[in-house]
C-alpha positions as CSV (number, residue, x, y, z in Angstrom):
1,X,1.2,20.4,9.6
2,X,0.7,18.5,12.7
3,X,-0.8,20.5,16.0
4,X,-2.7,19.2,19.0
5,X,-5.5,19.9,16.9
6,X,-4.7,18.7,13.6
7,X,-3.8,14.9,12.7
8,X,-1.1,14.9,9.6
9,X,-3.1,12.2,8.1
10,X,-6.7,13.8,8.6
11,X,-7.2,14.2,5.1
12,X,-10.5,14.6,3.4
13,X,-10.2,12.1,0.2
14,X,-13.4,13.1,-1.0
15,X,-12.3,17.1,-1.3
16,X,-9.5,15.8,-3.7
17,X,-9.2,15.9,-7.4
18,X,-8.9,12.3,-9.0
19,X,-5.7,11.1,-9.7
20,X,-6.1,8.5,-11.9
21,X,-4.4,10.1,-14.7
22,X,-1.8,11.7,-12.6
23,X,2.0,10.1,-12.5
24,X,3.9,10.8,-9.6
25,X,7.6,10.4,-8.8
26,X,8.5,9.9,-5.0
27,X,11.8,10.6,-4.3
28,X,13.1,9.0,-0.7
29,X,16.0,9.5,1.1
30,X,17.6,6.6,2.6
31,X,19.0,8.0,5.6
32,X,16.8,7.5,8.7
33,X,15.5,4.3,6.5
34,X,12.9,3.7,9.5
35,X,10.9,7.0,9.2
36,X,11.4,7.7,5.1
37,X,9.9,4.4,4.3
38,X,6.9,5.0,6.7
39,X,6.7,8.5,5.2
40,X,6.6,7.0,1.5
41,X,4.2,4.3,2.3
42,X,2.1,6.8,3.5
43,X,2.5,8.9,0.4
44,X,1.8,6.1,-1.5
45,X,-1.1,5.0,0.0
46,X,-3.3,8.2,-0.1
47,X,-2.0,8.3,-4.3
48,X,-3.5,4.9,-5.0
49,X,-6.4,5.7,-2.7
50,X,-7.1,8.6,-5.2
51,X,-6.9,6.2,-8.2
52,X,-3.2,6.5,-9.2
53,X,-2.3,3.2,-10.7
54,X,1.2,1.5,-9.2
55,X,2.6,1.9,-13.4
56,X,2.1,5.8,-12.4
57,X,4.3,5.6,-9.5
58,X,8.0,5.9,-9.5
59,X,10.1,5.6,-6.4
60,X,13.5,6.8,-6.8
61,X,15.8,6.2,-3.6
62,X,18.6,8.6,-2.8
63,X,21.6,8.5,-0.3
64,X,20.7,11.4,2.2
65,X,18.3,14.1,2.3
66,X,21.0,16.3,0.9
67,X,20.4,14.3,-2.3
68,X,16.7,14.9,-2.4
69,X,17.2,17.8,-4.4
70,X,19.3,16.3,-7.5
71,X,16.8,13.0,-7.1
72,X,13.7,15.6,-7.2
73,X,15.3,17.9,-10.1
74,X,16.1,14.6,-12.6
75,X,12.7,13.5,-12.3
76,X,10.8,17.2,-12.8
77,X,13.1,17.7,-15.8
78,X,12.4,14.9,-17.4
79,X,8.6,16.1,-17.8
80,X,7.1,12.7,-17.3
81,X,5.5,13.6,-14.1
82,X,2.9,15.8,-12.7
83,X,4.1,16.3,-9.7
84,X,7.3,15.1,-7.2
85,X,7.5,14.6,-3.6
86,X,10.9,14.7,-2.1
87,X,10.9,12.6,1.2
88,X,13.3,12.9,4.2
89,X,14.1,13.1,7.8
90,X,16.8,15.2,9.4
91,X,17.3,14.6,13.2
92,X,19.4,17.0,15.1
93,X,22.6,15.8,16.3
94,X,25.3,17.5,18.2
95,X,26.5,19.8,15.4
96,X,25.5,22.3,12.7
97,X,25.2,19.5,10.1
98,X,21.6,19.8,10.5
99,X,21.2,23.5,10.3
100,X,23.0,23.1,6.8
101,X,21.3,20.2,5.5
102,X,17.8,21.5,6.1
103,X,18.5,24.8,5.3
104,X,20.1,23.3,1.6
105,X,16.9,21.7,0.6
106,X,14.5,23.9,1.7
107,X,15.9,26.2,-1.1
108,X,16.7,23.5,-3.2
109,X,13.0,22.5,-3.0
110,X,11.8,25.5,-3.7
111,X,14.2,26.4,-6.8
112,X,13.0,23.3,-8.1
113,X,9.6,24.9,-7.9
114,X,10.9,28.0,-9.6
115,X,12.9,26.6,-12.7
116,X,10.5,24.0,-13.5
117,X,7.1,23.6,-14.5
118,X,6.7,20.2,-12.6
119,X,5.8,20.6,-9.3
120,X,8.2,19.8,-5.9
121,X,6.1,19.0,-2.7
122,X,8.8,19.5,0.5
123,X,8.3,16.8,2.4
124,X,11.2,16.5,4.7
125,X,11.0,16.1,8.4
126,X,13.2,18.6,10.5
127,X,12.9,17.4,13.9
128,X,14.7,17.6,17.1
129,X,14.6,13.9,18.5
130,X,13.9,10.4,17.0
131,X,10.8,10.3,18.8
132,X,9.4,13.4,17.1
133,X,10.0,11.8,14.1
134,X,8.5,8.6,14.6
135,X,5.6,10.7,15.9
136,X,5.0,12.5,12.3
137,X,6.0,9.3,9.9
138,X,2.6,7.5,11.1
139,X,2.4,7.9,14.8
140,X,0.7,9.8,17.1
141,X,0.7,13.1,14.5
142,X,0.0,11.4,11.5
143,X,2.1,10.9,8.4
144,X,3.6,13.7,6.7
145,X,4.1,11.7,3.7
146,X,0.4,11.3,3.3
147,X,-0.5,15.0,3.9
148,X,2.3,15.7,1.4
149,X,0.8,12.9,-1.4
150,X,-2.5,15.3,-0.8
151,X,-0.8,18.3,-1.7
152,X,1.1,16.8,-4.7
153,X,-2.5,15.8,-6.1
154,X,-3.8,19.6,-5.6
155,X,-0.6,20.4,-7.2
156,X,-0.9,18.8,-10.2
157,X,-4.4,19.1,-10.8
158,X,-3.7,22.8,-10.5
159,X,-0.7,22.4,-12.9
160,X,-3.3,21.1,-15.3
161,X,-5.8,23.8,-15.7
């Protein structure tokens, strides 16, 4: 989590396990694509920095954040991946739609972690403003995608134990 004292991109790469033999699925919402593409790029950069090969990183686009649940389920259920990263961005508008989508995706990703042996990492920005999303997708607070990729590597390692 980004705070005034902690940047999302401050990752100790030396502390992370080697990912050269790990396979990752990165499920990316196309809604707020300028934000989610930056998050995805940050995630892939960390995976590659820890040795993940291009052939071992699968990107799957879905229309919106709500669809992250189904896309992530398909990837987790396939048993082809060591971890799944679900990337989305929901920015509050004038209706309660924001609340419903955020709650559903949070619960859906939690459910996937209960149902399947493949860890699914929650990389959904839930911001009040576009600027907050920019700040957390490579801006002044770093890149949440990078932080989630580090979590995916750690969880994939845990899975292998």
